Kinemage of the C-alpha trace (Angstrom):
@kinemage 1
@onewidth
@group {chain A} dominant
@subgroup {mainchain}
@vectorlist {calphas} color= white
{ca met a 1} P 5.310 17.642 -6.676
{ca glu a 2} L 3.259 14.442 -6.916
{ca pro a 3} L 4.268 11.381 -8.926
{ca asn a 4} L 2.326 10.675 -12.119
{ca tyr a 5} L -0.187 8.108 -10.861
{ca arg a 6} L -1.746 7.529 -14.271
{ca glu a 7} L 1.601 6.523 -15.722
{ca leu a 8} L 2.238 4.263 -12.737
{ca leu a 9} L -1.127 2.550 -13.164
{ca lys a 10} L -0.356 1.783 -16.825
{ca asp a 11} L 2.412 -0.543 -15.656
{ca his a 12} L 0.185 -2.263 -13.082
{ca pro a 13} L -2.823 -3.824 -14.808
{ca arg a 14} L -4.014 -5.612 -11.660
{ca ile a 15} L -4.550 -2.288 -9.857
{ca ser a 16} L -7.418 0.085 -10.581
{ca val a 17} L -8.473 3.521 -9.443
{ca asp a 18} L -12.032 4.376 -10.398
{ca pro a 19} L -14.024 7.137 -8.710
{ca arg a 20} L -17.150 4.957 -9.059
{ca ile a 21} L -15.543 2.101 -7.078
{ca met a 22} L -14.746 2.658 -3.414
{ca gly a 23} L -14.627 6.413 -4.042
{ca gly a 24} L -11.466 6.124 -6.115
{ca thr a 25} L -9.490 4.214 -3.517
{ca pro a 26} L -6.870 2.057 -5.271
{ca cys a 27} L -8.223 -1.512 -5.429
{ca val a 28} L -7.295 -4.849 -6.860
{ca lys a 29} L -8.836 -4.734 -10.325
{ca gly a 30} L -12.159 -6.552 -10.606
{ca thr a 31} L -12.701 -6.459 -6.840
{ca arg a 32} L -13.714 -3.917 -4.266
{ca ile a 33} L -10.700 -4.836 -2.158
{ca pro a 34} L -8.562 -1.764 -1.448
{ca leu a 35} L -4.801 -2.119 -1.547
{ca tyr a 36} L -4.556 -0.919 2.032
{ca val a 37} L -6.595 -3.924 3.198
{ca val a 38} L -4.076 -6.328 1.673
{ca leu a 39} L -1.146 -4.324 3.037
{ca asp a 40} L -2.725 -4.076 6.506
{ca asn a 41} L -3.165 -7.848 6.537
{ca leu a 42} L 0.467 -8.397 5.566
{ca glu a 43} L 1.656 -5.870 8.137
{ca gly a 44} L -0.482 -7.604 10.737
{ca gly a 45} L 1.339 -10.863 10.132
{ca ser a 46} L -1.056 -12.631 7.770
{ca asn a 47} L 0.589 -14.798 5.152
{ca phe a 48} L -0.602 -15.211 1.576
{ca glu a 49} L -2.658 -18.289 2.438
{ca glu a 50} L -4.532 -16.493 5.205
{ca ile a 51} L -5.267 -13.519 2.975
{ca leu a 52} L -6.486 -15.775 0.175
{ca glu a 53} L -8.715 -17.611 2.628
{ca asn a 54} L -10.209 -14.338 3.912
{ca tyr a 55} L -10.519 -12.790 0.443
{ca pro a 56} L -11.235 -15.662 -1.959
{ca thr a 57} L -11.546 -13.375 -4.989
{ca leu a 58} L -7.826 -12.557 -4.699
{ca thr a 59} L -5.001 -14.544 -6.239
{ca arg a 60} L -1.355 -14.817 -5.279
{ca glu a 61} L -0.565 -12.659 -8.293
{ca asp a 62} L -2.940 -9.994 -6.979
{ca ile a 63} L -1.140 -9.895 -3.628
{ca arg a 64} L 2.230 -9.670 -5.366
{ca ala a 65} L 0.847 -6.884 -7.569
{ca val a 66} L -0.277 -4.929 -4.490
{ca ile a 67} L 3.201 -5.221 -2.983
{ca his a 68} L 4.915 -4.269 -6.242
{ca phe a 69} L 2.594 -1.309 -6.921
{ca ser a 70} L 3.068 -0.036 -3.371
{ca ser a 71} L 6.833 -0.271 -3.719
{ca cys a 72} L 6.749 1.585 -7.045
{ca leu a 73} L 4.446 4.225 -5.578
{ca ala a 74} L 6.800 4.799 -2.648
{ca ser a 75} L 9.749 5.012 -5.020
{ca ala a 76} L 7.946 7.445 -7.331
{ca phe a 77} L 6.970 9.619 -4.377
{ca thr a 78} L 10.530 9.609 -3.057
{ca his a 79} L 11.978 10.569 -6.446
{ca ala a 80} L 9.375 13.306 -6.877
{ca asn a 81} L 10.126 14.683 -3.399
{ca pro a 82} L 13.870 14.382 -2.771
{ca ala a 83} L 15.055 15.394 0.678
């Protein structure tokens, strides 16, 4: 069973999923920057300042929103698929 992504998105106004933008890949709202790009940068060791320098349309709040949404998504998936 999959988590209810529409409900999850309601609580995360900085995140958008639109089939007309990046083929429906979750992005930071108002940009074409996919969440995975921000997460890959963080995982690769980039700090907020480096990400903001490389993606000037992002804000600190956007990066925090990506982290929070990803955490909520993982939690929702885990609760929908208990071991």
